[in-house]
PyMOL Python script that loads the backbone (N, CA, C, O; Angstrom):
from pymol import cmd

cmd.read_pdbstr("""\
ATOM      1  N   MET A   1      -7.695  14.280 -88.529  1.00  0.00           N
ATOM      2  CA  MET A   1      -6.690  15.061 -87.829  1.00  0.00           C
ATOM      3  C   MET A   1      -6.973  16.540 -88.077  1.00  0.00           C
ATOM      4  O   MET A   1      -7.242  16.938 -89.210  1.00  0.00           O
ATOM      5  N   GLY A   2      -6.916  17.356 -87.026  1.00  0.00           N
ATOM      6  CA  GLY A   2      -7.165  18.786 -87.138  1.00  0.00           C
ATOM      7  C   GLY A   2      -6.023  19.501 -87.836  1.00  0.00           C
ATOM      8  O   GLY A   2      -4.901  18.998 -87.900  1.00  0.00           O
ATOM      9  N   THR A   3      -6.325  20.677 -88.355  1.00  0.00           N
ATOM     10  CA  THR A   3      -5.282  21.452 -89.014  1.00  0.00           C
ATOM     11  C   THR A   3      -4.662  22.427 -88.031  1.00  0.00           C
ATOM     12  O   THR A   3      -5.339  22.955 -87.149  1.00  0.00           O
ATOM     13  N   ASN A   4      -3.387  22.656 -88.190  1.00  0.00           N
ATOM     14  CA  ASN A   4      -2.662  23.611 -87.359  1.00  0.00           C
ATOM     15  C   ASN A   4      -2.701  24.958 -88.065  1.00  0.00           C
ATOM     16  O   ASN A   4      -2.304  25.056 -89.226  1.00  0.00           O
ATOM     17  N   SER A   5      -3.174  25.999 -87.383  1.00  0.00           N
ATOM     18  CA  SER A   5      -3.367  27.305 -88.017  1.00  0.00           C
ATOM     19  C   SER A   5      -2.074  27.893 -88.565  1.00  0.00           C
ATOM     20  O   SER A   5      -2.125  28.718 -89.478  1.00  0.00           O
ATOM     21  N   GLN A   6      -0.924  27.499 -88.042  1.00  0.00           N
ATOM     22  CA  GLN A   6       0.321  28.074 -88.543  1.00  0.00           C
ATOM     23  C   GLN A   6       0.605  27.642 -89.979  1.00  0.00           C
ATOM     24  O   GLN A   6       1.428  28.263 -90.653  1.00  0.00           O
ATOM     25  N   TYR A   7      -0.057  26.594 -90.460  1.00  0.00           N
ATOM     26  CA  TYR A   7       0.172  26.121 -91.819  1.00  0.00           C
ATOM     27  C   TYR A   7      -0.912  26.565 -92.796  1.00  0.00           C
ATOM     28  O   TYR A   7      -0.781  26.339 -93.999  1.00  0.00           O
ATOM     29  N   ASN A   8      -1.963  27.182 -92.310  1.00  0.00           N
ATOM     30  CA  ASN A   8      -3.071  27.575 -93.175  1.00  0.00           C
ATOM     31  C   ASN A   8      -2.684  28.608 -94.218  1.00  0.00           C
ATOM     32  O   ASN A   8      -3.250  28.610 -95.311  1.00  0.00           O
ATOM     33  N   ASN A   9      -1.746  29.478 -93.917  1.00  0.00           N
ATOM     34  CA  ASN A   9      -1.374  30.559 -94.829  1.00  0.00           C
ATOM     35  C   ASN A   9      -0.050  30.300 -95.539  1.00  0.00           C
ATOM     36  O   ASN A   9       0.504  31.216 -96.147  1.00  0.00           O
ATOM     37  N   PHE A  10       0.464  29.093 -95.479  1.00  0.00           N
ATOM     38  CA  PHE A  10       1.769  28.801 -96.082  1.00  0.00           C
ATOM     39  C   PHE A  10       1.658  28.754 -97.595  1.00  0.00           C
ATOM     40  O   PHE A  10       0.742  28.146 -98.149  1.00  0.00           O
ATOM     41  N   ARG A  11       2.594  29.397 -98.241  1.00  0.00           N
ATOM     42  CA  ARG A  11       2.761  29.280 -99.684  1.00  0.00           C
ATOM     43  C   ARG A  11       4.220  29.546 -99.982  1.00  0.00           C
ATOM     44  O   ARG A  11       4.867  30.301 -99.256  1.00  0.00           O
ATOM     45  N   PRO A  12       4.751  28.948-101.029  1.00  0.00           N
ATOM     46  CA  PRO A  12       6.169  29.148-101.356  1.00  0.00           C
ATOM     47  C   PRO A  12       6.452  30.609-101.698  1.00  0.00           C
ATOM     48  O   PRO A  12       5.617  31.296-102.286  1.00  0.00           O
ATOM     49  N   LEU A  13       7.630  31.064-101.324  1.00  0.00           N
ATOM     50  CA  LEU A  13       8.042  32.420-101.659  1.00  0.00           C
ATOM     51  C   LEU A  13       8.503  32.483-103.108  1.00  0.00           C
ATOM     52  O   LEU A  13       9.036  31.512-103.645  1.00  0.00           O
ATOM     53  N   ASP A  14       8.295  33.623-103.724  1.00  0.00           N
ATOM     54  CA  ASP A  14       8.732  33.855-105.090  1.00  0.00           C
ATOM     55  C   ASP A  14      10.255  33.776-105.157  1.00  0.00           C
ATOM     56  O   ASP A  14      10.952  34.360-104.327  1.00  0.00           O
ATOM     57  N   ALA A  15      10.763  33.053-106.148  1.00  0.00           N
ATOM     58  CA  ALA A  15      12.210  32.845-106.272  1.00  0.00           C
ATOM     59  C   ALA A  15      12.968  34.164-106.437  1.00  0.00           C
ATOM     60  O   ALA A  15      14.051  34.330-105.875  1.00  0.00           O
ATOM     61  N   GLN A  16      12.407  35.098-107.202  1.00  0.00           N
ATOM     62  CA  GLN A  16      13.079  36.391-107.393  1.00  0.00           C
ATOM     63  C   GLN A  16      13.113  37.183-106.099  1.00  0.00           C
ATOM     64  O   GLN A  16      14.105  37.849-105.800  1.00  0.00           O
ATOM     65  N   LEU A  17      12.037  37.114-105.331  1.00  0.00           N
ATOM     66  CA  LEU A  17      11.999  37.782-104.022  1.00  0.00           C
ATOM     67  C   LEU A  17      13.108  37.242-103.126  1.00  0.00           C
ATOM     68  O   LEU A  17      13.813  38.005-102.465  1.00  0.00           O
ATOM     69  N   ILE A  18      13.252  35.933-103.110  1.00  0.00           N
ATOM     70  CA  ILE A  18      14.303  35.314-102.290  1.00  0.00           C
ATOM     71  C   ILE A  18      15.672  35.807-102.727  1.00  0.00           C
ATOM     72  O   ILE A  18      16.493  36.170-101.884  1.00  0.00           O
ATOM     73  N   LYS A  19      15.935  35.828-104.032  1.00  0.00           N
ATOM     74  CA  LYS A  19      17.229  36.298-104.542  1.00  0.00           C
ATOM     75  C   LYS A  19      17.475  37.756-104.161  1.00  0.00           C
ATOM     76  O   LYS A  19      18.574  38.113-103.736  1.00  0.00           O
ATOM     77  N   ASP A  20      16.447  38.602-104.314  1.00  0.00           N
ATOM     78  CA  ASP A  20      16.584  40.026-103.987  1.00  0.00           C
ATOM     79  C   ASP A  20      16.914  40.218-102.508  1.00  0.00           C
ATOM     80  O   ASP A  20      17.799  40.995-102.150  1.00  0.00           O
ATOM     81  N   VAL A  21      16.187  39.497-101.661  1.00  0.00           N
ATOM     82  CA  VAL A  21      16.414  39.622-100.215  1.00  0.00           C
ATOM     83  C   VAL A  21      17.781  39.061 -99.834  1.00  0.00           C
ATOM     84  O   VAL A  21      18.487  39.660 -99.024  1.00  0.00           O
ATOM     85  N   GLU A  22      18.162  37.920-100.406  1.00  0.00           N
ATOM     86  CA  GLU A  22      19.481  37.351-100.116  1.00  0.00           C
ATOM     87  C   GLU A  22      20.589  38.319-100.498  1.00  0.00           C
ATOM     88  O   GLU A  22      21.586  38.433 -99.785  1.00  0.00           O
ATOM     89  N   ASN A  23      20.426  39.009-101.603  1.00  0.00           N
ATOM     90  CA  ASN A  23      21.411  39.993-102.046  1.00  0.00           C
ATOM     91  C   ASN A  23      21.550  41.131-101.027  1.00  0.00           C
ATOM     92  O   ASN A  23      22.661  41.521-100.669  1.00  0.00           O
ATOM     93  N   ILE A  24      20.429  41.648-100.571  1.00  0.00           N
ATOM     94  CA  ILE A  24      20.450  42.731 -99.579  1.00  0.00           C
ATOM     95  C   ILE A  24      21.045  42.242 -98.264  1.00  0.00           C
ATOM     96  O   ILE A  24      21.886  42.913 -97.666  1.00  0.00           O
ATOM     97  N   LEU A  25      20.601  41.064 -97.818  1.00  0.00           N
ATOM     98  CA  LEU A  25      21.105  40.536 -96.546  1.00  0.00           C
ATOM     99  C   LEU A  25      22.596  40.259 -96.604  1.00  0.00           C
ATOM    100  O   LEU A  25      23.304  40.477 -95.621  1.00  0.00           O
ATOM    101  N   SER A  26      23.086  39.779 -97.745  1.00  0.00           N
ATOM    102  CA  SER A  26      24.524  39.508 -97.851  1.00  0.00           C
ATOM    103  C   SER A  26      25.330  40.797 -97.763  1.00  0.00           C
ATOM    104  O   SER A  26      26.427  40.802 -97.203  1.00  0.00           O
ATOM    105  N   LYS A  27      24.803  41.892 -98.309  1.00  0.00           N
ATOM    106  CA  LYS A  27      25.480  43.185 -98.193  1.00  0.00           C
ATOM    107  C   LYS A  27      25.515  43.662 -96.748  1.00  0.00           C
ATOM    108  O   LYS A  27      26.432  44.375 -96.342  1.00  0.00           O
ATOM    109  N   LEU A  28      24.510  43.263 -95.978  1.00  0.00           N
ATOM    110  CA  LEU A  28      24.455  43.621 -94.558  1.00  0.00           C
ATOM    111  C   LEU A  28      25.148  42.593 -93.673  1.00  0.00           C
ATOM    112  O   LEU A  28      25.232  42.760 -92.456  1.00  0.00           O
ATOM    113  N   ASN A  29      25.650  41.511 -94.310  1.00  0.00           N
ATOM    114  CA  ASN A  29      26.285  40.407 -93.591  1.00  0.00           C
ATOM    115  C   ASN A  29      25.327  39.798 -92.556  1.00  0.00           C
ATOM    116  O   ASN A  29      25.710  39.514 -91.421  1.00  0.00           O
ATOM    117  N   ILE A  30      24.084  39.607 -92.976  1.00  0.00           N
ATOM    118  CA  ILE A  30      23.051  39.040 -92.120  1.00  0.00           C
ATOM    119  C   ILE A  30      22.491  37.797 -92.808  1.00  0.00           C
ATOM    120  O   ILE A  30      22.155  37.837 -93.991  1.00  0.00           O
ATOM    121  N   SER A  31      22.395  36.711 -92.077  1.00  0.00           N
ATOM    122  CA  SER A  31      21.829  35.484 -92.635  1.00  0.00           C
ATOM    123  C   SER A  31      20.313  35.586 -92.688  1.00  0.00           C
ATOM    124  O   SER A  31      19.707  36.416 -92.010  1.00  0.00           O
ATOM    125  N   GLN A  32      19.714  34.731 -93.502  1.00  0.00           N
ATOM    126  CA  GLN A  32      18.256  34.681 -93.560  1.00  0.00           C
ATOM    127  C   GLN A  32      17.688  34.316 -92.196  1.00  0.00           C
ATOM    128  O   GLN A  32      16.688  34.883 -91.755  1.00  0.00           O
ATOM    129  N   THR A  33      18.327  33.376 -91.545  1.00  0.00           N
ATOM    130  CA  THR A  33      17.864  32.942 -90.228  1.00  0.00           C
ATOM    131  C   THR A  33      17.892  34.094 -89.238  1.00  0.00           C
ATOM    132  O   THR A  33      16.944  34.283 -88.476  1.00  0.00           O
ATOM    133  N   PHE A  34      18.981  34.873 -89.244  1.00  0.00           N
ATOM    134  CA  PHE A  34      19.090  35.998 -88.318  1.00  0.00           C
ATOM    135  C   PHE A  34      18.054  37.078 -88.665  1.00  0.00           C
ATOM    136  O   PHE A  34      17.484  37.695 -87.766  1.00  0.00           O
ATOM    137  N   ALA A  35      17.810  37.308 -89.959  1.00  0.00           N
ATOM    138  CA  ALA A  35      16.811  38.299 -90.364  1.00  0.00           C
ATOM    139  C   ALA A  35      15.425  37.879 -89.871  1.00  0.00           C
ATOM    140  O   ALA A  35      14.652  38.709 -89.392  1.00  0.00           O
ATOM    141  N   ILE A  36      15.123  36.596 -89.990  1.00  0.00           N
ATOM    142  CA  ILE A  36      13.833  36.103 -89.496  1.00  0.00           C
ATOM    143  C   ILE A  36      13.769  36.227 -87.980  1.00  0.00           C
ATOM    144  O   ILE A  36      12.730  36.583 -87.423  1.00  0.00           O
ATOM    145  N   GLU A  37      14.874  35.935 -87.318  1.00  0.00           N
ATOM    146  CA  GLU A  37      14.917  36.088 -85.855  1.00  0.00           C
ATOM    147  C   GLU A  37      14.687  37.544 -85.459  1.00  0.00           C
ATOM    148  O   GLU A  37      13.959  37.814 -84.503  1.00  0.00           O
ATOM    149  N   LEU A  38      15.295  38.481 -86.175  1.00  0.00           N
ATOM    150  CA  LEU A  38      15.066  39.905 -85.902  1.00  0.00           C
ATOM    151  C   LEU A  38      13.592  40.258 -86.075  1.00  0.00           C
ATOM    152  O   LEU A  38      13.007  40.964 -85.254  1.00  0.00           O
ATOM    153  N   PHE A  39      13.012  39.761 -87.142  1.00  0.00           N
ATOM    154  CA  PHE A  39      11.597  40.001 -87.427  1.00  0.00           C
ATOM    155  C   PHE A  39      10.727  39.472 -86.291  1.00  0.00           C
ATOM    156  O   PHE A  39       9.844  40.176 -85.803  1.00  0.00           O
ATOM    157  N   TYR A  40      10.975  38.239 -85.872  1.00  0.00           N
ATOM    158  CA  TYR A  40      10.202  37.630 -84.791  1.00  0.00           C
ATOM    159  C   TYR A  40      10.413  38.360 -83.462  1.00  0.00           C
ATOM    160  O   TYR A  40       9.463  38.563 -82.707  1.00  0.00           O
ATOM    161  N   ASN A  41      11.648  38.751 -83.180  1.00  0.00           N
ATOM    162  CA  ASN A  41      11.923  39.482 -81.940  1.00  0.00           C
ATOM    163  C   ASN A  41      11.175  40.808 -81.899  1.00  0.00           C
ATOM    164  O   ASN A  41      10.680  41.218 -80.849  1.00  0.00           O
ATOM    165  N   GLU A  42      11.097  41.468 -83.033  1.00  0.00           N
ATOM    166  CA  GLU A  42      10.390  42.747 -83.088  1.00  0.00           C
ATOM    167  C   GLU A  42       8.890  42.535 -82.870  1.00  0.00           C
ATOM    168  O   GLU A  42       8.242  43.335 -82.195  1.00  0.00           O
ATOM    169  N   ILE A  43       8.340  41.465 -83.435  1.00  0.00           N
ATOM    170  CA  ILE A  43       6.933  41.145 -83.201  1.00  0.00           C
ATOM    171  C   ILE A  43       6.698  40.868 -81.724  1.00  0.00           C
ATOM    172  O   ILE A  43       5.732  41.360 -81.141  1.00  0.00           O
ATOM    173  N   ALA A  44       7.583  40.081 -81.118  1.00  0.00           N
ATOM    174  CA  ALA A  44       7.443  39.754 -79.697  1.00  0.00           C
ATOM    175  C   ALA A  44       7.590  40.995 -78.823  1.00  0.00           C
ATOM    176  O   ALA A  44       6.874  41.154 -77.834  1.00  0.00           O
ATOM    177  N   ARG A  45       8.521  41.874 -79.193  1.00  0.00           N
ATOM    178  CA  ARG A  45       8.787  43.074 -78.390  1.00  0.00           C
ATOM    179  C   ARG A  45       7.640  44.070 -78.453  1.00  0.00           C
ATOM    180  O   ARG A  45       7.266  44.663 -77.441  1.00  0.00           O
ATOM    181  N   THR A  46       7.078  44.255 -79.656  1.00  0.00           N
ATOM    182  CA  THR A  46       6.077  45.304 -79.853  1.00  0.00           C
ATOM    183  C   THR A  46       4.643  44.787 -79.877  1.00  0.00           C
ATOM    184  O   THR A  46       3.701  45.556 -79.690  1.00  0.00           O
ATOM    185  N   GLY A  47       4.476  43.493 -80.106  1.00  0.00           N
ATOM    186  CA  GLY A  47       3.139  42.932 -80.207  1.00  0.00           C
ATOM    187  C   GLY A  47       2.466  43.227 -81.531  1.00  0.00           C
ATOM    188  O   GLY A  47       1.246  43.113 -81.649  1.00  0.00           O
ATOM    189  N   LYS A  48       3.255  43.609 -82.536  1.00  0.00           N
ATOM    190  CA  LYS A  48       2.692  43.892 -83.850  1.00  0.00           C
ATOM    191  C   LYS A  48       3.734  43.616 -84.918  1.00  0.00           C
ATOM    192  O   LYS A  48       4.919  43.452 -84.626  1.00  0.00           O
ATOM    193  N   LEU A  49       3.273  43.567 -86.163  1.00  0.00           N
ATOM    194  CA  LEU A  49       4.208  43.377 -87.266  1.00  0.00           C
ATOM    195  C   LEU A  49       5.066  44.629 -87.423  1.00  0.00           C
ATOM    196  O   LEU A  49       4.553  45.743 -87.321  1.00  0.00           O
ATOM    197  N   PRO A  50       6.349  44.463 -87.664  1.00  0.00           N
ATOM    198  CA  PRO A  50       7.223  45.636 -87.818  1.00  0.00           C
ATOM    199  C   PRO A  50       7.122  46.220 -89.227  1.00  0.00           C
ATOM    200  O   PRO A  50       8.127  46.436 -89.904  1.00  0.00           O
ATOM    201  N   LEU A  51       5.904  46.463 -89.639  1.00  0.00           N
ATOM    202  CA  LEU A  51       5.630  47.044 -90.942  1.00  0.00           C
ATOM    203  C   LEU A  51       4.633  48.171 -90.754  1.00  0.00           C
ATOM    204  O   LEU A  51       3.848  48.171 -89.806  1.00  0.00           O
ATOM    205  N   ASN A  52       4.671  49.110 -91.646  1.00  0.00           N
ATOM    206  CA  ASN A  52       3.747  50.233 -91.549  1.00  0.00           C
ATOM    207  C   ASN A  52       2.517  49.948 -92.416  1.00  0.00           C
ATOM    208  O   ASN A  52       2.333  50.545 -93.477  1.00  0.00           O
ATOM    209  N   ILE A  53       1.681  49.020 -91.937  1.00  0.00           N
ATOM    210  CA  ILE A  53       0.462  48.663 -92.646  1.00  0.00           C
ATOM    211  C   ILE A  53      -0.703  49.076 -91.775  1.00  0.00           C
ATOM    212  O   ILE A  53      -0.855  48.592 -90.653  1.00  0.00           O
ATOM    213  N   GLU A  54      -1.519  49.965 -92.291  1.00  0.00           N
ATOM    214  CA  GLU A  54      -2.651  50.448 -91.516  1.00  0.00           C
ATOM    215  C   GLU A  54      -3.890  50.504 -92.391  1.00  0.00           C
ATOM    216  O   GLU A  54      -3.813  50.798 -93.584  1.00  0.00           O
ATOM    217  N   ILE A  55      -5.018  50.221 -91.789  1.00  0.00           N
ATOM    218  CA  ILE A  55      -6.293  50.401 -92.470  1.00  0.00           C
ATOM    219  C   ILE A  55      -6.738  51.820 -92.159  1.00  0.00           C
ATOM    220  O   ILE A  55      -6.925  52.167 -90.993  1.00  0.00           O
ATOM    221  N   PRO A  56      -6.910  52.643 -93.186  1.00  0.00           N
ATOM    222  CA  PRO A  56      -7.257  54.041 -92.920  1.00  0.00           C
ATOM    223  C   PRO A  56      -8.636  54.181 -92.279  1.00  0.00           C
ATOM    224  O   PRO A  56      -9.561  53.425 -92.574  1.00  0.00           O
ATOM    225  N   ASN A  57      -8.743  55.179 -91.388  1.00  0.00           N
ATOM    226  CA  ASN A  57     -10.042  55.451 -90.775  1.00  0.00           C
ATOM    227  C   ASN A  57     -10.891  56.270 -91.752  1.00  0.00           C
ATOM    228  O   ASN A  57     -10.419  56.658 -92.821  1.00  0.00           O
ATOM    229  N   LYS A  58     -12.142  56.528 -91.376  1.00  0.00           N
ATOM    230  CA  LYS A  58     -13.076  57.224 -92.268  1.00  0.00           C
ATOM    231  C   LYS A  58     -12.579  58.617 -92.657  1.00  0.00           C
ATOM    232  O   LYS A  58     -12.750  59.047 -93.797  1.00  0.00           O
ATOM    233  N   LYS A  59     -11.963  59.318 -91.702  1.00  0.00           N
ATOM    234  CA  LYS A  59     -11.466  60.668 -91.974  1.00  0.00           C
ATOM    235  C   LYS A  59     -10.338  60.623 -93.010  1.00  0.00           C
ATOM    236  O   LYS A  59     -10.281  61.464 -93.907  1.00  0.00           O
ATOM    237  N   THR A  60      -9.447  59.645 -92.881  1.00  0.00           N
ATOM    238  CA  THR A  60      -8.344  59.508 -93.830  1.00  0.00           C
ATOM    239  C   THR A  60      -8.855  59.121 -95.210  1.00  0.00           C
ATOM    240  O   THR A  60      -8.395  59.651 -96.221  1.00  0.00           O
ATOM    241  N   ILE A  61      -9.808  58.193 -95.249  1.00  0.00           N
ATOM    242  CA  ILE A  61     -10.391  57.787 -96.527  1.00  0.00           C
ATOM    243  C   ILE A  61     -11.019  58.992 -97.229  1.00  0.00           C
ATOM    244  O   ILE A  61     -10.848  59.172 -98.434  1.00  0.00           O
ATOM    245  N   GLN A  62     -11.745  59.814 -96.472  1.00  0.00           N
ATOM    246  CA  GLN A  62     -12.363  61.002 -97.063  1.00  0.00           C
ATOM    247  C   GLN A  62     -11.303  61.983 -97.557  1.00  0.00           C
ATOM    248  O   GLN A  62     -11.465  62.590 -98.616  1.00  0.00           O
ATOM    249  N   ALA A  63     -10.232  62.140 -96.805  1.00  0.00           N
ATOM    250  CA  ALA A  63      -9.152  63.042 -97.226  1.00  0.00           C
ATOM    251  C   ALA A  63      -8.518  62.552 -98.530  1.00  0.00           C
ATOM    252  O   ALA A  63      -8.203  63.353 -99.410  1.00  0.00           O
ATOM    253  N   ILE A  64      -8.336  61.251 -98.650  1.00  0.00           N
ATOM    254  CA  ILE A  64      -7.779  60.689 -99.886  1.00  0.00           C
ATOM    255  C   ILE A  64      -8.727  60.941-101.050  1.00  0.00           C
ATOM    256  O   ILE A  64      -8.296  61.319-102.140  1.00  0.00           O
ATOM    257  N   LYS A  65     -10.023  60.730-100.815  1.00  0.00           N
ATOM    258  CA  LYS A  65     -11.005  60.987-101.863  1.00  0.00           C
ATOM    259  C   LYS A  65     -10.996  62.458-102.262  1.00  0.00           C
ATOM    260  O   LYS A  65     -11.065  62.781-103.447  1.00  0.00           O
ATOM    261  N   ASP A  66     -10.909  63.354-101.272  1.00  0.00           N
ATOM    262  CA  ASP A  66     -10.887  64.794-101.556  1.00  0.00           C
ATOM    263  C   ASP A  66      -9.674  65.171-102.390  1.00  0.00           C
ATOM    264  O   ASP A  66      -9.769  65.974-103.318  1.00  0.00           O
ATOM    265  N   ILE A  67      -8.540  64.589-102.053  1.00  0.00           N
ATOM    266  CA  ILE A  67      -7.319  64.884-102.812  1.00  0.00           C
ATOM    267  C   ILE A  67      -7.451  64.387-104.242  1.00  0.00           C
ATOM    268  O   ILE A  67      -7.090  65.087-105.188  1.00  0.00           O
ATOM    269  N   ASN A  68      -7.968  63.178-104.394  1.00  0.00           N
ATOM    270  CA  ASN A  68      -8.099  62.598-105.732  1.00  0.00           C
ATOM    271  C   ASN A  68      -9.085  63.353-106.604  1.00  0.00           C
ATOM    272  O   ASN A  68      -8.951  63.361-107.828  1.00  0.00           O
ATOM    273  N   THR A  69     -10.075  63.988-105.990  1.00  0.00           N
ATOM    274  CA  THR A  69     -11.072  64.745-106.761  1.00  0.00           C
ATOM    275  C   THR A  69     -10.821  66.247-106.685  1.00  0.00           C
ATOM    276  O   THR A  69     -11.588  67.036-107.237  1.00  0.00           O
ATOM    277  N   HIS A  70      -9.756  66.639-106.005  1.00  0.00           N
ATOM    278  CA  HIS A  70      -9.426  68.058-105.800  1.00  0.00           C
ATOM    279  C   HIS A  70     -10.568  68.794-105.109  1.00  0.00           C
ATOM    280  O   HIS A  70     -10.787  69.982-105.345  1.00  0.00           O
ATOM    281  N   ASN A  71     -11.282  68.088-104.268  1.00  0.00           N
ATOM    282  CA  ASN A  71     -12.422  68.643-103.541  1.00  0.00           C
ATOM    283  C   ASN A  71     -11.948  69.154-102.183  1.00  0.00           C
ATOM    284  O   ASN A  71     -11.380  68.397-101.395  1.00  0.00           O
ATOM    285  N   GLU A  72     -12.179  70.418-101.915  1.00  0.00           N
ATOM    286  CA  GLU A  72     -11.834  71.028-100.631  1.00  0.00           C
ATOM    287  C   GLU A  72     -10.343  70.885-100.282  1.00  0.00           C
ATOM    288  O   GLU A  72      -9.989  70.747 -99.111  1.00  0.00           O
ATOM    289  N   CYS A  73      -9.494  70.918-101.279  1.00  0.00           N
ATOM    290  CA  CYS A  73      -8.058  70.810-101.027  1.00  0.00           C
ATOM    291  C   CYS A  73      -7.421  72.187-101.124  1.00  0.00           C
ATOM    292  O   CYS A  73      -7.655  72.939-102.071  1.00  0.00           O
ATOM    293  N   GLN A  74      -6.627  72.488-100.141  1.00  0.00           N
ATOM    294  CA  GLN A  74      -5.925  73.759-100.150  1.00  0.00           C
ATOM    295  C   GLN A  74      -4.561  73.544-100.779  1.00  0.00           C
ATOM    296  O   GLN A  74      -3.882  72.562-100.479  1.00  0.00           O
ATOM    297  N   SER A  75      -4.164  74.444-101.636  1.00  0.00           N
ATOM    298  CA  SER A  75      -2.841  74.331-102.248  1.00  0.00           C
ATOM    299  C   SER A  75      -2.071  75.627-102.018  1.00  0.00           C
ATOM    300  O   SER A  75      -2.646  76.672-101.713  1.00  0.00           O
ATOM    301  N   PHE A  76      -0.774  75.527-102.172  1.00  0.00           N
ATOM    302  CA  PHE A  76       0.113  76.663-101.932  1.00  0.00           C
ATOM    303  C   PHE A  76       1.067  76.798-103.104  1.00  0.00           C
ATOM    304  O   PHE A  76       1.484  75.812-103.711  1.00  0.00           O
ATOM    305  N   ASN A  77       1.398  78.033-103.405  1.00  0.00           N
ATOM    306  CA  ASN A  77       2.299  78.295-104.518  1.00  0.00           C
ATOM    307  C   ASN A  77       3.765  78.207-104.134  1.00  0.00           C
ATOM    308  O   ASN A  77       4.634  78.038-104.990  1.00  0.00           O
ATOM    309  N   ASP A  78       4.034  78.323-102.839  1.00  0.00           N
ATOM    310  CA  ASP A  78       5.425  78.249-102.400  1.00  0.00           C
ATOM    311  C   ASP A  78       5.484  77.773-100.952  1.00  0.00           C
ATOM    312  O   ASP A  78       4.467  77.736-100.259  1.00  0.00           O
ATOM    313  N   ILE A  79       6.648  77.421-100.515  1.00  0.00           N
ATOM    314  CA  ILE A  79       6.839  76.873 -99.167  1.00  0.00           C
ATOM    315  C   ILE A  79       6.526  77.900 -98.081  1.00  0.00           C
ATOM    316  O   ILE A  79       6.032  77.547 -97.011  1.00  0.00           O
ATOM    317  N   ASN A  80       6.813  79.165 -98.357  1.00  0.00           N
ATOM    318  CA  ASN A  80       6.547  80.204 -97.358  1.00  0.00           C
ATOM    319  C   ASN A  80       5.058  80.325 -97.055  1.00  0.00           C
ATOM    320  O   ASN A  80       4.669  80.482 -95.898  1.00  0.00           O
ATOM    321  N   SER A  81       4.226  80.253 -98.090  1.00  0.00           N
ATOM    322  CA  SER A  81       2.767  80.300 -97.886  1.00  0.00           C
ATOM    323  C   SER A  81       2.304  79.087 -97.076  1.00  0.00           C
ATOM    324  O   SER A  81       1.464  79.211 -96.184  1.00  0.00           O
ATOM    325  N   LEU A  82       2.845  77.945 -97.386  1.00  0.00           N
ATOM    326  CA  LEU A  82       2.498  76.742 -96.633  1.00  0.00           C
ATOM    327  C   LEU A  82       2.886  76.892 -95.164  1.00  0.00           C
ATOM    328  O   LEU A  82       2.086  76.602 -94.275  1.00  0.00           O
ATOM    329  N   MET A  83       4.112  77.345 -94.913  1.00  0.00           N
ATOM    330  CA  MET A  83       4.594  77.479 -93.541  1.00  0.00           C
ATOM    331  C   MET A  83       3.775  78.522 -92.767  1.00  0.00           C
ATOM    332  O   MET A  83       3.485  78.327 -91.587  1.00  0.00           O
ATOM    333  N   GLU A  84       3.410  79.607 -93.414  1.00  0.00           N
ATOM    334  CA  GLU A  84       2.570  80.615 -92.769  1.00  0.00           C
ATOM    335  C   GLU A  84       1.227  80.016 -92.350  1.00  0.00           C
ATOM    336  O   GLU A  84       0.743  80.274 -91.249  1.00  0.00           O
ATOM    337  N   ASP A  85       0.626  79.209 -93.240  1.00  0.00           N
ATOM    338  CA  ASP A  85      -0.650  78.575 -92.923  1.00  0.00           C
ATOM    339  C   ASP A  85      -0.490  77.574 -91.779  1.00  0.00           C
ATOM    340  O   ASP A  85      -1.351  77.500 -90.903  1.00  0.00           O
ATOM    341  N   LEU A  86       0.575  76.821 -91.775  1.00  0.00           N
ATOM    342  CA  LEU A  86       0.817  75.846 -90.714  1.00  0.00           C
ATOM    343  C   LEU A  86       1.034  76.523 -89.361  1.00  0.00           C
ATOM    344  O   LEU A  86       0.656  75.976 -88.325  1.00  0.00           O
ATOM    345  N   ASN A  87       1.633  77.696 -89.368  1.00  0.00           N
ATOM    346  CA  ASN A  87       1.937  78.403 -88.117  1.00  0.00           C
ATOM    347  C   ASN A  87       0.750  79.188 -87.586  1.00  0.00           C
ATOM    348  O   ASN A  87       0.792  79.654 -86.447  1.00  0.00           O
ATOM    349  N   ASP A  88      -0.294  79.347 -88.364  1.00  0.00           N
ATOM    350  CA  ASP A  88      -1.481  80.093 -87.900  1.00  0.00           C
ATOM    351  C   ASP A  88      -2.315  79.264 -86.954  1.00  0.00           C
ATOM    352  O   ASP A  88      -3.346  79.730 -86.468  1.00  0.00           O
TER     353      ASP A  88
END
""", "prot")
cmd.dss("prot")
cmd.show_as("cartoon", "prot")
cmd.util.cbc("prot")
cmd.orient("prot")
């Protein structure tokens, strides 16, 4: 019998995660079922996961490396200097 791809990634959820989410949902007066329905509706509406997960492009990766090594990073001593540079 072939495998159904919807079950390939199944694993039980962490019990503490479930408790934390149930606590938040109860404060919002939202059931787990309704929260999952909202999640699915958003996926159907947008065609993507409603999460901000992105694989950085090469330019972003280089910028992160530059920041971590303080290479070619411009810094400002105050907000006014930053704003002046942004407006130029």
